[in-house]
A tleap script that builds the chain and sets N, CA, C and O, in Angstrom:
source leaprc.protein.ff14SB
mol = sequence {
  NMET GLU ASN LYS SER ILE LEU GLU ARG GLU
  ILE SER PRO PHE THR GLN LEU GLY ALA VAL
  LEU ALA LEU CYS VAL THR PHE MET ALA PHE
  SER SER LEU PHE PRO LYS ASN GLN TYR GLY
  ALA THR ASN ASP ILE MET PRO TRP VAL ILE
  LEU CYS GLY MET ILE LEU PHE PHE ALA LEU
  CYS ASN SER ILE LEU SER PHE SER ALA THR
  ASN ASN ASN LYS TYR TRP LEU HIE SER ILE
  ILE SER PHE ALA ILE LEU LEU VAL VAL GLY
  GLY LEU ILE ALA TRP ALA SER SER GLY VAL
  SER ILE TYR GLU ALA GLY SER VAL ARG TRP
  LEU TYR PHE VAL MET THR PHE GLY TYR LEU
  VAL PHE LEU SER ILE VAL ASN LEU ILE LYS
  PHE LEU LEU GLN LEU VAL GLN LYS GLU ASP
  GLN LYS LEU ARG GLY CGLU
}
set mol.1.N position { 92.986 81.233 123.277 }
set mol.1.CA position { 92.053 81.914 124.155 }
set mol.1.C position { 91.427 83.090 123.415 }
set mol.1.O position { 92.103 83.819 122.689 }
set mol.2.N position { 90.161 83.252 123.608 }
set mol.2.CA position { 89.440 84.334 122.939 }
set mol.2.C position { 89.729 85.666 123.618 }
set mol.2.O position { 89.957 85.733 124.826 }
set mol.3.N position { 89.714 86.703 122.829 }
set mol.3.CA position { 89.890 88.046 123.369 }
set mol.3.C position { 88.529 88.655 123.642 }
set mol.3.O position { 88.050 89.496 122.881 }
set mol.4.N position { 87.918 88.233 124.717 }
set mol.4.CA position { 86.618 88.762 125.109 }
set mol.4.C position { 86.805 89.791 126.217 }
set mol.4.O position { 87.701 89.690 127.055 }
set mol.5.N position { 85.941 90.763 126.187 }
set mol.5.CA position { 85.907 91.736 127.268 }
set mol.5.C position { 85.421 91.033 128.536 }
set mol.5.O position { 84.725 90.020 128.468 }
set mol.6.N position { 85.791 91.573 129.670 }
set mol.6.CA position { 85.329 90.993 130.926 }
set mol.6.C position { 83.809 91.103 131.052 }
set mol.6.O position { 83.179 90.329 131.772 }
set mol.7.N position { 83.232 92.069 130.348 }
set mol.7.CA position { 81.780 92.227 130.376 }
set mol.7.C position { 81.065 91.204 129.495 }
set mol.7.O position { 79.853 91.023 129.608 }
set mol.8.N position { 81.816 90.535 128.618 }
set mol.8.CA position { 81.223 89.512 127.756 }
set mol.8.C position { 81.398 88.110 128.331 }
set mol.8.O position { 80.735 87.176 127.879 }
set mol.9.N position { 82.264 87.948 129.304 }
set mol.9.CA position { 82.508 86.649 129.910 }
set mol.9.C position { 81.486 86.406 131.014 }
set mol.9.O position { 81.104 87.322 131.743 }
set mol.10.N position { 81.060 85.177 131.118 }
set mol.10.CA position { 80.127 84.830 132.189 }
set mol.10.C position { 80.942 84.353 133.385 }
set mol.10.O position { 81.485 83.249 133.381 }
set mol.11.N position { 81.020 85.191 134.397 }
set mol.11.CA position { 81.799 84.895 135.595 }
set mol.11.C position { 80.830 84.555 136.719 }
set mol.11.O position { 79.923 85.328 137.027 }
set mol.12.N position { 81.030 83.409 137.316 }
set mol.12.CA position { 80.147 82.923 138.372 }
set mol.12.C position { 80.160 83.869 139.572 }
set mol.12.O position { 81.212 84.401 139.925 }
set mol.13.N position { 79.011 84.084 140.198 }
set mol.13.CA position { 78.982 84.903 141.416 }
set mol.13.C position { 79.835 84.325 142.548 }
set mol.13.O position { 80.326 85.066 143.400 }
set mol.14.N position { 80.010 82.999 142.554 }
set mol.14.CA position { 80.838 82.390 143.587 }
set mol.14.C position { 82.323 82.689 143.352 }
set mol.14.O position { 83.087 82.818 144.308 }
set mol.15.N position { 82.727 82.796 142.094 }
set mol.15.CA position { 84.094 83.213 141.776 }
set mol.15.C position { 84.298 84.657 142.212 }
set mol.15.O position { 85.343 85.003 142.763 }
set mol.16.N position { 83.309 85.491 141.969 }
set mol.16.CA position { 83.367 86.884 142.399 }
set mol.16.C position { 83.451 86.955 143.925 }
set mol.16.O position { 84.193 87.769 144.475 }
set mol.17.N position { 82.690 86.101 144.597 }
set mol.17.CA position { 82.709 86.054 146.060 }
set mol.17.C position { 84.099 85.710 146.568 }
set mol.17.O position { 84.604 86.350 147.491 }
set mol.18.N position { 84.712 84.708 145.974 }
set mol.18.CA position { 86.062 84.326 146.394 }
set mol.18.C position { 87.059 85.449 146.212 }
set mol.18.O position { 87.896 85.689 147.082 }
set mol.19.N position { 86.976 86.141 145.086 }
set mol.19.CA position { 87.890 87.255 144.830 }
set mol.19.C position { 87.679 88.385 145.836 }
set mol.19.O position { 88.645 88.963 146.333 }
set mol.20.N position { 86.427 88.697 146.133 }
set mol.20.CA position { 86.138 89.784 147.070 }
set mol.20.C position { 86.563 89.405 148.485 }
set mol.20.O position { 87.086 90.252 149.210 }
set mol.21.N position { 86.355 88.165 148.893 }
set mol.21.CA position { 86.804 87.736 150.223 }
set mol.21.C position { 88.331 87.773 150.321 }
set mol.21.O position { 88.881 88.145 151.357 }
set mol.22.N position { 89.009 87.389 149.245 }
set mol.22.CA position { 90.478 87.461 149.243 }
set mol.22.C position { 90.950 88.909 149.362 }
set mol.22.O position { 91.882 89.202 150.111 }
set mol.23.N position { 90.307 89.812 148.625 }
set mol.23.CA position { 90.644 91.237 148.736 }
set mol.23.C position { 90.369 91.755 150.147 }
set mol.23.O position { 91.151 92.527 150.703 }
set mol.24.N position { 89.263 91.323 150.703 }
set mol.24.CA position { 88.869 91.760 152.043 }
set mol.24.C position { 89.925 91.355 153.076 }
set mol.24.O position { 90.339 92.172 153.899 }
set mol.25.N position { 90.351 90.105 153.030 }
set mol.25.CA position { 91.365 89.623 153.965 }
set mol.25.C position { 92.687 90.353 153.742 }
set mol.25.O position { 93.383 90.695 154.698 }
set mol.26.N position { 93.030 90.589 152.478 }
set mol.26.CA position { 94.271 91.298 152.166 }
set mol.26.C position { 94.248 92.721 152.717 }
set mol.26.O position { 95.213 93.162 153.342 }
set mol.27.N position { 93.160 93.435 152.489 }
set mol.27.CA position { 93.065 94.813 152.986 }
set mol.27.C position { 93.032 94.856 154.510 }
set mol.27.O position { 93.598 95.767 155.115 }
set mol.28.N position { 92.378 93.887 155.133 }
set mol.28.CA position { 92.359 93.850 156.602 }
set mol.28.C position { 93.753 93.576 157.151 }
set mol.28.O position { 94.144 94.139 158.173 }
set mol.29.N position { 94.500 92.714 156.474 }
set mol.29.CA position { 95.869 92.431 156.917 }
set mol.29.C position { 96.752 93.670 156.763 }
set mol.29.O position { 97.546 93.985 157.650 }
set mol.30.N position { 96.611 94.373 155.631 }
set mol.30.CA position { 97.392 95.597 155.445 }
set mol.30.C position { 97.014 96.674 156.458 }
set mol.30.O position { 97.883 97.395 156.949 }
set mol.31.N position { 95.737 96.786 156.769 }
set mol.31.CA position { 95.322 97.830 157.714 }
set mol.31.C position { 95.844 97.559 159.113 }
set mol.31.O position { 96.043 98.490 159.893 }
set mol.32.N position { 96.068 96.285 159.441 }
set mol.32.CA position { 96.599 95.982 160.772 }
set mol.32.C position { 98.085 96.335 160.879 }
set mol.32.O position { 98.611 96.458 161.985 }
set mol.33.N position { 98.759 96.496 159.750 }
set mol.33.CA position { 100.177 96.843 159.760 }
set mol.33.C position { 100.423 98.335 159.965 }
set mol.33.O position { 101.503 98.735 160.399 }
set mol.34.N position { 99.424 99.153 159.654 }
set mol.34.CA position { 99.588 100.592 159.789 }
set mol.34.C position { 99.485 101.009 161.250 }
set mol.34.O position { 98.768 100.381 162.028 }
set mol.35.N position { 100.194 102.058 161.621 }
set mol.35.CA position { 100.096 102.524 163.014 }
set mol.35.C position { 98.700 103.079 163.304 }
set mol.35.O position { 98.058 103.682 162.445 }
set mol.36.N position { 98.264 102.860 164.509 }
set mol.36.CA position { 96.936 103.322 164.922 }
set mol.36.C position { 97.003 104.761 165.404 }
set mol.36.O position { 97.922 105.150 166.125 }
set mol.37.N position { 96.018 105.540 164.997 }
set mol.37.CA position { 95.900 106.913 165.466 }
set mol.37.C position { 95.251 106.869 166.844 }
set mol.37.O position { 94.227 106.214 167.034 }
set mol.38.N position { 95.834 107.549 167.777 }
set mol.38.CA position { 95.351 107.506 169.151 }
set mol.38.C position { 93.922 108.036 169.270 }
set mol.38.O position { 93.154 107.559 170.106 }
set mol.39.N position { 93.566 109.005 168.451 }
set mol.39.CA position { 92.253 109.628 168.555 }
set mol.39.C position { 91.328 109.256 167.412 }
set mol.39.O position { 90.273 109.868 167.246 }
set mol.40.N position { 91.703 108.272 166.629 }
set mol.40.CA position { 90.894 107.870 165.475 }
set mol.40.C position { 89.602 107.198 165.894 }
set mol.40.O position { 89.572 106.402 166.833 }
set mol.41.N position { 88.540 107.528 165.187 }
set mol.41.CA position { 87.231 106.960 165.512 }
set mol.41.C position { 87.049 105.560 164.943 }
set mol.41.O position { 86.179 104.817 165.397 }
set mol.42.N position { 87.868 105.187 163.943 }
set mol.42.CA position { 87.669 103.899 163.297 }
set mol.42.C position { 88.760 102.889 163.635 }
set mol.42.O position { 88.882 101.871 162.954 }
set mol.43.N position { 89.545 103.144 164.659 }
set mol.43.CA position { 90.638 102.227 164.993 }
set mol.43.C position { 90.136 100.813 165.260 }
set mol.43.O position { 90.667 99.851 164.707 }
set mol.44.N position { 89.128 100.684 166.094 }
set mol.44.CA position { 88.647 99.363 166.479 }
set mol.44.C position { 87.781 98.715 165.414 }
set mol.44.O position { 87.687 97.489 165.354 }
set mol.45.N position { 87.157 99.511 164.584 }
set mol.45.CA position { 86.210 98.951 163.616 }
set mol.45.C position { 86.723 98.989 162.179 }
set mol.45.O position { 85.939 98.837 161.242 }
set mol.46.N position { 88.015 99.186 161.992 }
set mol.46.CA position { 88.553 99.270 160.635 }
set mol.46.C position { 88.242 98.026 159.795 }
set mol.46.O position { 87.910 98.183 158.620 }
set mol.47.N position { 88.329 96.799 160.325 }
set mol.47.CA position { 87.932 95.646 159.506 }
set mol.47.C position { 86.473 95.707 159.071 }
set mol.47.O position { 86.136 95.250 157.979 }
set mol.48.N position { 85.616 96.255 159.895 }
set mol.48.CA position { 84.210 96.388 159.528 }
set mol.48.C position { 84.039 97.430 158.418 }
set mol.48.O position { 83.224 97.247 157.514 }
set mol.49.N position { 84.797 98.505 158.487 }
set mol.49.CA position { 84.750 99.539 157.444 }
set mol.49.C position { 85.241 98.964 156.118 }
set mol.49.O position { 84.654 99.217 155.066 }
set mol.50.N position { 86.320 98.191 156.177 }
set mol.50.CA position { 86.839 97.550 154.966 }
set mol.50.C position { 85.812 96.587 154.400 }
set mol.50.O position { 85.601 96.543 153.188 }
set mol.51.N position { 85.176 95.819 155.265 }
set mol.51.CA position { 84.150 94.877 154.810 }
set mol.51.C position { 82.992 95.604 154.133 }
set mol.51.O position { 82.483 95.134 153.116 }
set mol.52.N position { 82.575 96.725 154.672 }
set mol.52.CA position { 81.491 97.489 154.043 }
set mol.52.C position { 81.896 97.969 152.653 }
set mol.52.O position { 81.085 97.945 151.727 }
set mol.53.N position { 83.121 98.397 152.506 }
set mol.53.CA position { 83.605 98.793 151.187 }
set mol.53.C position { 83.628 97.624 150.213 }
set mol.53.O position { 83.295 97.781 149.038 }
set mol.54.N position { 84.016 96.465 150.694 }
set mol.54.CA position { 84.057 95.273 149.835 }
set mol.54.C position { 82.653 94.793 149.482 }
set mol.54.O position { 82.434 94.255 148.397 }
set mol.55.N position { 81.712 94.983 150.383 }
set mol.55.CA position { 80.312 94.631 150.083 }
set mol.55.C position { 79.794 95.524 148.965 }
set mol.55.O position { 79.132 95.048 148.042 }
set mol.56.N position { 80.090 96.801 149.044 }
set mol.56.CA position { 79.673 97.724 147.991 }
set mol.56.C position { 80.358 97.388 146.673 }
set mol.56.O position { 79.723 97.433 145.619 }
set mol.57.N position { 81.638 97.053 146.717 }
set mol.57.CA position { 82.377 96.659 145.516 }
set mol.57.C position { 81.767 95.403 144.900 }
set mol.57.O position { 81.604 95.333 143.682 }
set mol.58.N position { 81.430 94.413 145.720 }
set mol.58.CA position { 80.806 93.194 145.222 }
set mol.58.C position { 79.452 93.506 144.587 }
set mol.58.O position { 79.123 92.974 143.527 }
set mol.59.N position { 78.677 94.360 145.229 }
set mol.59.CA position { 77.349 94.695 144.696 }
set mol.59.C position { 77.461 95.345 143.318 }
set mol.59.O position { 76.704 95.003 142.409 }
set mol.60.N position { 78.384 96.261 143.160 }
set mol.60.CA position { 78.552 96.932 141.871 }
set mol.60.C position { 79.058 95.974 140.801 }
set mol.60.O position { 78.498 95.908 139.706 }
set mol.61.N position { 80.114 95.235 141.115 }
set mol.61.CA position { 80.687 94.311 140.128 }
set mol.61.C position { 79.713 93.210 139.755 }
set mol.61.O position { 79.578 92.867 138.580 }
set mol.62.N position { 79.031 92.654 140.750 }
set mol.62.CA position { 78.101 91.568 140.488 }
set mol.62.C position { 76.935 92.044 139.633 }
set mol.62.O position { 76.471 91.315 138.756 }
set mol.63.N position { 76.466 93.240 139.876 }
set mol.63.CA position { 75.366 93.779 139.086 }
set mol.63.C position { 75.798 94.030 137.643 }
set mol.63.O position { 75.058 93.716 136.711 }
set mol.64.N position { 76.974 94.585 137.459 }
set mol.64.CA position { 77.464 94.858 136.110 }
set mol.64.C position { 77.735 93.563 135.353 }
set mol.64.O position { 77.403 93.450 134.173 }
set mol.65.N position { 78.334 92.595 136.024 }
set mol.65.CA position { 78.656 91.335 135.367 }
set mol.65.C position { 77.425 90.478 135.093 }
set mol.65.O position { 77.524 89.473 134.390 }
set mol.66.N position { 76.281 90.851 135.629 }
set mol.66.CA position { 75.062 90.089 135.353 }
set mol.66.C position { 74.561 90.315 133.923 }
set mol.66.O position { 73.708 89.567 133.447 }
set mol.67.N position { 75.082 91.341 133.230 }
set mol.67.CA position { 74.687 91.570 131.846 }
set mol.67.C position { 75.066 90.400 130.945 }
set mol.67.O position { 74.372 90.108 129.971 }
set mol.68.N position { 76.172 89.731 131.274 }
set mol.68.CA position { 76.638 88.643 130.416 }
set mol.68.C position { 76.036 87.289 130.782 }
set mol.68.O position { 76.364 86.286 130.148 }
set mol.69.N position { 75.185 87.238 131.764 }
set mol.69.CA position { 74.599 85.964 132.191 }
set mol.69.C position { 73.602 85.466 131.143 }
set mol.69.O position { 72.777 86.228 130.638 }
set mol.70.N position { 73.695 84.184 130.831 }
set mol.70.CA position { 72.762 83.601 129.856 }
set mol.70.C position { 71.462 83.179 130.525 }
set mol.70.O position { 70.389 83.309 129.936 }
set mol.71.N position { 71.551 82.678 131.746 }
set mol.71.CA position { 70.363 82.282 132.493 }
set mol.71.C position { 70.196 83.248 133.664 }
set mol.71.O position { 70.868 83.119 134.688 }
set mol.72.N position { 69.301 84.207 133.503 }
set mol.72.CA position { 69.152 85.262 134.513 }
set mol.72.C position { 68.696 84.731 135.865 }
set mol.72.O position { 69.204 85.163 136.900 }
set mol.73.N position { 67.750 83.803 135.871 }
set mol.73.CA position { 67.222 83.308 137.147 }
set mol.73.C position { 68.296 82.573 137.947 }
set mol.73.O position { 68.399 82.748 139.161 }
set mol.74.N position { 69.086 81.759 137.270 }
set mol.74.CA position { 70.168 81.033 137.935 }
set mol.74.C position { 71.213 82.016 138.462 }
set mol.74.O position { 71.704 81.868 139.581 }
set mol.75.N position { 71.549 83.021 137.648 }
set mol.75.CA position { 72.532 84.010 138.066 }
set mol.75.C position { 72.024 84.781 139.286 }
set mol.75.O position { 72.785 85.029 140.222 }
set mol.76.N position { 70.747 85.159 139.281 }
set mol.76.CA position { 70.168 85.885 140.410 }
set mol.76.C position { 70.242 85.050 141.677 }
set mol.76.O position { 70.641 85.545 142.731 }
set mol.77.N position { 69.855 83.775 141.574 }
set mol.77.CA position { 69.879 82.895 142.742 }
set mol.77.C position { 71.291 82.763 143.284 }
set mol.77.O position { 71.511 82.904 144.487 }
set mol.78.N position { 72.247 82.494 142.411 }
set mol.78.CA position { 73.636 82.362 142.851 }
set mol.78.C position { 74.184 83.681 143.390 }
set mol.78.O position { 74.992 83.682 144.319 }
set mol.79.N position { 73.756 84.789 142.820 }
set mol.79.CA position { 74.213 86.096 143.297 }
set mol.79.C position { 73.718 86.385 144.701 }
set mol.79.O position { 74.477 86.860 145.547 }
set mol.80.N position { 72.464 86.103 144.949 }
set mol.80.CA position { 71.901 86.380 146.278 }
set mol.80.C position { 72.512 85.449 147.316 }
set mol.80.O position { 72.786 85.868 148.441 }
set mol.81.N position { 72.729 84.184 146.944 }
set mol.81.CA position { 73.375 83.254 147.869 }
set mol.81.C position { 74.804 83.702 148.162 }
set mol.81.O position { 75.233 83.690 149.316 }
set mol.82.N position { 75.537 84.093 147.133 }
set mol.82.CA position { 76.921 84.527 147.348 }
set mol.82.C position { 76.975 85.832 148.143 }
set mol.82.O position { 77.909 86.041 148.918 }
set mol.83.N position { 75.985 86.710 147.963 }
set mol.83.CA position { 75.946 87.947 148.756 }
set mol.83.C position { 75.706 87.627 150.228 }
set mol.83.O position { 76.338 88.213 151.107 }
set mol.84.N position { 74.786 86.691 150.495 }
set mol.84.CA position { 74.530 86.295 151.878 }
set mol.84.C position { 75.767 85.658 152.504 }
set mol.84.O position { 76.076 85.905 153.670 }
set mol.85.N position { 76.472 84.841 151.730 }
set mol.85.CA position { 77.713 84.231 152.226 }
set mol.85.C position { 78.741 85.313 152.524 }
set mol.85.O position { 79.444 85.243 153.532 }
set mol.86.N position { 78.833 86.322 151.645 }
set mol.86.CA position { 79.768 87.428 151.876 }
set mol.86.C position { 79.438 88.155 153.174 }
set mol.86.O position { 80.341 88.485 153.943 }
set mol.87.N position { 78.165 88.405 153.423 }
set mol.87.CA position { 77.788 89.095 154.650 }
set mol.87.C position { 78.168 88.287 155.883 }
set mol.87.O position { 78.708 88.834 156.844 }
set mol.88.N position { 77.889 86.989 155.859 }
set mol.88.CA position { 78.149 86.153 157.028 }
set mol.88.C position { 79.645 85.893 157.214 }
set mol.88.O position { 80.192 86.146 158.287 }
set mol.89.N position { 80.301 85.390 156.171 }
set mol.89.CA position { 81.727 85.053 156.284 }
set mol.89.C position { 82.557 86.320 156.482 }
set mol.89.O position { 83.474 86.338 157.304 }
set mol.90.N position { 82.242 87.372 155.738 }
set mol.90.CA position { 82.953 88.631 155.921 }
set mol.90.C position { 82.768 89.185 157.324 }
set mol.90.O position { 83.709 89.707 157.921 }
set mol.91.N position { 81.554 89.071 157.847 }
set mol.91.CA position { 81.296 89.514 159.216 }
set mol.91.C position { 82.087 88.720 160.234 }
set mol.91.O position { 82.604 89.281 161.200 }
set mol.92.N position { 82.184 87.417 160.024 }
set mol.92.CA position { 82.968 86.585 160.938 }
set mol.92.C position { 84.459 86.926 160.861 }
set mol.92.O position { 85.151 86.950 161.879 }
set mol.93.N position { 84.940 87.185 159.651 }
set mol.93.CA position { 86.349 87.558 159.498 }
set mol.93.C position { 86.620 88.908 160.166 }
set mol.93.O position { 87.624 89.073 160.859 }
set mol.94.N position { 85.717 89.873 159.954 }
set mol.94.CA position { 85.895 91.194 160.567 }
set mol.94.C position { 85.818 91.104 162.091 }
set mol.94.O position { 86.575 91.768 162.798 }
set mol.95.N position { 84.917 90.295 162.578 }
set mol.95.CA position { 84.775 90.113 164.021 }
set mol.95.C position { 86.032 89.465 164.597 }
set mol.95.O position { 86.527 89.880 165.645 }
set mol.96.N position { 86.552 88.435 163.900 }
set mol.96.CA position { 87.748 87.747 164.379 }
set mol.96.C position { 88.974 88.647 164.348 }
set mol.96.O position { 89.814 88.576 165.245 }
set mol.97.N position { 89.086 89.485 163.338 }
set mol.97.CA position { 90.282 90.322 163.232 }
set mol.97.C position { 90.218 91.576 164.101 }
set mol.97.O position { 91.254 92.120 164.482 }
set mol.98.N position { 89.006 92.039 164.416 }
set mol.98.CA position { 88.909 93.256 165.221 }
set mol.98.C position { 88.561 92.988 166.683 }
set mol.98.O position { 88.891 93.785 167.562 }
set mol.99.N position { 87.899 91.870 166.938 }
set mol.99.CA position { 87.454 91.596 168.303 }
set mol.99.C position { 86.218 92.396 168.680 }
set mol.99.O position { 85.814 92.411 169.843 }
set mol.100.N position { 85.619 93.057 167.702 }
set mol.100.CA position { 84.440 93.888 167.940 }
set mol.100.C position { 83.274 93.279 167.169 }
set mol.100.O position { 83.381 93.019 165.970 }
set mol.101.N position { 82.167 93.053 167.857 }
set mol.101.CA position { 81.008 92.490 167.167 }
set mol.101.C position { 80.302 93.577 166.366 }
set mol.101.O position { 80.591 94.765 166.510 }
set mol.102.N position { 79.384 93.151 165.531 }
set mol.102.CA position { 78.664 94.120 164.690 }
set mol.102.C position { 77.806 95.055 165.540 }
set mol.102.O position { 77.544 96.190 165.141 }
set mol.103.N position { 77.375 94.594 166.689 }
set mol.103.CA position { 76.549 95.435 167.566 }
set mol.103.C position { 77.380 96.496 168.273 }
set mol.103.O position { 76.864 97.549 168.647 }
set mol.104.N position { 78.668 96.218 168.456 }
set mol.104.CA position { 79.560 97.180 169.097 }
set mol.104.C position { 80.231 98.109 168.092 }
set mol.104.O position { 80.899 99.070 168.475 }
set mol.105.N position { 80.050 97.818 166.801 }
set mol.105.CA position { 80.757 98.582 165.757 }
set mol.105.C position { 80.010 99.830 165.319 }
set mol.105.O position { 80.330 100.399 164.275 }
set mol.106.N position { 79.049 100.260 166.067 }
set mol.106.CA position { 78.359 101.506 165.760 }
set mol.106.C position { 77.427 101.389 164.571 }
set mol.106.O position { 76.503 100.576 164.571 }
set mol.107.N position { 77.672 102.200 163.565 }
set mol.107.CA position { 76.755 102.303 162.428 }
set mol.107.C position { 76.920 101.191 161.403 }
set mol.107.O position { 76.221 101.192 160.390 }
set mol.108.N position { 77.817 100.248 161.632 }
set mol.108.CA position { 78.047 99.173 160.668 }
set mol.108.C position { 76.797 98.325 160.495 }
set mol.108.O position { 76.506 97.861 159.393 }
set mol.109.N position { 76.067 98.125 161.563 }
set mol.109.CA position { 74.824 97.346 161.484 }
set mol.109.C position { 73.852 97.994 160.509 }
set mol.109.O position { 73.199 97.296 159.733 }
set mol.110.N position { 73.747 99.310 160.537 }
set mol.110.CA position { 72.866 100.014 159.604 }
set mol.110.C position { 73.425 99.985 158.187 }
set mol.110.O position { 72.668 99.916 157.218 }
set mol.111.N position { 74.732 100.038 158.066 }
set mol.111.CA position { 75.340 99.946 156.739 }
set mol.111.C position { 75.059 98.590 156.100 }
set mol.111.O position { 74.818 98.511 154.896 }
set mol.112.N position { 75.089 97.533 156.892 }
set mol.112.CA position { 74.717 96.207 156.390 }
set mol.112.C position { 73.300 96.240 155.831 }
set mol.112.O position { 73.042 95.738 154.737 }
set mol.113.N position { 72.399 96.825 156.582 }
set mol.113.CA position { 70.994 96.910 156.184 }
set mol.113.C position { 70.843 97.710 154.890 }
set mol.113.O position { 70.154 97.272 153.969 }
set mol.114.N position { 71.472 98.862 154.816 }
set mol.114.CA position { 71.366 99.738 153.649 }
set mol.114.C position { 72.011 99.087 152.425 }
set mol.114.O position { 71.458 99.150 151.327 }
set mol.115.N position { 73.164 98.468 152.607 }
set mol.115.CA position { 73.840 97.849 151.467 }
set mol.115.C position { 73.108 96.616 150.956 }
set mol.115.O position { 73.182 96.301 149.768 }
set mol.116.N position { 72.414 95.924 151.827 }
set mol.116.CA position { 71.621 94.779 151.376 }
set mol.116.C position { 70.505 95.245 150.460 }
set mol.116.O position { 70.303 94.669 149.391 }
set mol.117.N position { 69.786 96.267 150.858 }
set mol.117.CA position { 68.720 96.777 150.000 }
set mol.117.C position { 69.275 97.476 148.766 }
set mol.117.O position { 68.671 97.413 147.695 }
set mol.118.N position { 70.409 98.135 148.904 }
set mol.118.CA position { 71.055 98.740 147.748 }
set mol.118.C position { 71.479 97.702 146.724 }
set mol.118.O position { 71.371 97.933 145.519 }
set mol.119.N position { 71.957 96.569 147.195 }
set mol.119.CA position { 72.346 95.481 146.298 }
set mol.119.C position { 71.130 94.954 145.538 }
set mol.119.O position { 71.198 94.717 144.331 }
set mol.120.N position { 70.034 94.774 146.240 }
set mol.120.CA position { 68.818 94.301 145.567 }
set mol.120.C position { 68.313 95.319 144.556 }
set mol.120.O position { 67.795 94.946 143.504 }
set mol.121.N position { 68.460 96.590 144.865 }
set mol.121.CA position { 68.072 97.640 143.917 }
set mol.121.C position { 68.985 97.621 142.695 }
set mol.121.O position { 68.507 97.749 141.568 }
set mol.122.N position { 70.304 97.460 142.905 }
set mol.122.CA position { 71.245 97.355 141.776 }
set mol.122.C position { 70.857 96.214 140.853 }
set mol.122.O position { 70.788 96.391 139.637 }
set mol.123.N position { 70.605 95.044 141.427 }
set mol.123.CA position { 70.239 93.888 140.608 }
set mol.123.C position { 68.927 94.131 139.865 }
set mol.123.O position { 68.786 93.734 138.709 }
set mol.124.N position { 67.983 94.771 140.515 }
set mol.124.CA position { 66.700 95.052 139.872 }
set mol.124.C position { 66.860 96.029 138.713 }
set mol.124.O position { 66.256 95.841 137.657 }
set mol.125.N position { 67.659 97.058 138.897 }
set mol.125.CA position { 67.878 98.035 137.836 }
set mol.125.C position { 68.561 97.380 136.639 }
set mol.125.O position { 68.175 97.616 135.494 }
set mol.126.N position { 69.569 96.563 136.902 }
set mol.126.CA position { 70.273 95.887 135.816 }
set mol.126.C position { 69.336 94.932 135.088 }
set mol.126.O position { 69.371 94.838 133.861 }
set mol.127.N position { 68.503 94.225 135.837 }
set mol.127.CA position { 67.550 93.312 135.215 }
set mol.127.C position { 66.539 94.077 134.360 }
set mol.127.O position { 66.170 93.612 133.281 }
set mol.128.N position { 66.092 95.229 134.821 }
set mol.128.CA position { 65.172 96.052 134.041 }
set mol.128.C position { 65.843 96.555 132.761 }
set mol.128.O position { 65.235 96.533 131.691 }
set mol.129.N position { 67.075 97.001 132.869 }
set mol.129.CA position { 67.804 97.474 131.682 }
set mol.129.C position { 67.992 96.339 130.690 }
set mol.129.O position { 67.824 96.527 129.485 }
set mol.130.N position { 68.338 95.172 131.189 }
set mol.130.CA position { 68.533 94.014 130.312 }
set mol.130.C position { 67.221 93.638 129.621 }
set mol.130.O position { 67.220 93.303 128.437 }
set mol.131.N position { 66.119 93.690 130.346 }
set mol.131.CA position { 64.807 93.404 129.763 }
set mol.131.C position { 64.460 94.422 128.681 }
set mol.131.O position { 63.978 94.056 127.609 }
set mol.132.N position { 64.704 95.696 128.964 }
set mol.132.CA position { 64.411 96.738 127.985 }
set mol.132.C position { 65.280 96.595 126.735 }
set mol.132.O position { 64.804 96.818 125.622 }
set mol.133.N position { 66.532 96.229 126.908 }
set mol.133.CA position { 67.405 96.016 125.747 }
set mol.133.C position { 66.911 94.848 124.890 }
set mol.133.O position { 66.930 94.938 123.662 }
set mol.134.N position { 66.481 93.782 125.501 }
set mol.134.CA position { 65.946 92.646 124.747 }
set mol.134.C position { 64.670 93.035 124.012 }
set mol.134.O position { 64.451 92.615 122.875 }
set mol.135.N position { 63.835 93.831 124.654 }
set mol.135.CA position { 62.598 94.296 124.036 }
set mol.135.C position { 62.900 95.178 122.822 }
set mol.135.O position { 62.263 95.037 121.778 }
set mol.136.N position { 63.852 96.068 122.955 }
set mol.136.CA position { 64.229 96.950 121.855 }
set mol.136.C position { 64.831 96.142 120.709 }
set mol.136.O position { 64.561 96.430 119.543 }
set mol.137.N position { 65.638 95.142 121.027 }
set mol.137.CA position { 66.230 94.311 119.980 }
set mol.137.C position { 65.157 93.530 119.219 }
set mol.137.O position { 65.253 93.385 118.001 }
set mol.138.N position { 64.150 93.034 119.909 }
set mol.138.CA position { 63.052 92.319 119.244 }
set mol.138.C position { 62.281 93.256 118.324 }
set mol.138.O position { 61.945 92.885 117.200 }
set mol.139.N position { 62.002 94.453 118.791 }
set mol.139.CA position { 61.281 95.435 117.978 }
set mol.139.C position { 62.104 95.843 116.757 }
set mol.139.O position { 61.568 96.028 115.665 }
set mol.140.N position { 63.401 95.979 116.959 }
set mol.140.CA position { 64.277 96.311 115.841 }
set mol.140.C position { 64.284 95.207 114.789 }
set mol.140.O position { 64.271 95.485 113.590 }
set mol.141.N position { 64.304 93.974 115.233 }
set mol.141.CA position { 64.259 92.848 114.302 }
set mol.141.C position { 62.933 92.819 113.541 }
set mol.141.O position { 62.908 92.486 112.356 }
set mol.142.N position { 61.830 93.165 114.214 }
set mol.142.CA position { 60.532 93.214 113.547 }
set mol.142.C position { 60.519 94.303 112.466 }
set mol.142.O position { 59.998 94.086 111.373 }
set mol.143.N position { 61.087 95.459 112.770 }
set mol.143.CA position { 61.118 96.564 111.824 }
set mol.143.C position { 61.975 96.242 110.601 }
set mol.143.O position { 61.678 96.692 109.495 }
set mol.144.N position { 63.027 95.470 110.801 }
set mol.144.CA position { 63.913 95.093 109.689 }
set mol.144.C position { 63.367 93.917 108.897 }
set mol.144.O position { 63.873 93.603 107.819 }
set mol.145.N position { 62.336 93.265 109.424 }
set mol.145.CA position { 61.739 92.130 108.733 }
set mol.145.C position { 62.538 90.846 108.925 }
set mol.145.O position { 62.458 89.950 108.085 }
set mol.146.N position { 63.279 90.735 109.968 }
set mol.146.CA position { 64.077 89.534 110.210 }
set mol.146.C position { 63.299 88.487 110.968 }
set mol.146.O position { 63.826 87.413 111.254 }
savepdb mol mol.pdb
quit
């Protein structure tokens, strides 16, 4: 096995989705074991809060891991599909574990909206950086006469 950095390996967005959903279910299960605070504001919506954290984690990891993608368009398509699956399946899991819909969970609906656009911004920034790096490498090769 090669000793490659995780940033050099091409990891499918669907593999990332599976890992994040597994973490999400694990954290939701652990949070249900803790005693509930009688006056806590997030008692009923804790699975939704955990899901929002996992969405942000997926957005960051997926954007960073896109640097190693060989086919950017395919990676983008799979990333957006896996993000949509995360929103839907994660929402269903949070709804099933909490009994509270997204409309009853207060600001979670807005967090979904903000994180969706934030994810698209992350992917766009990474794509711009990757484009600029390729441009600089081409110019460097021209200067060296390669």
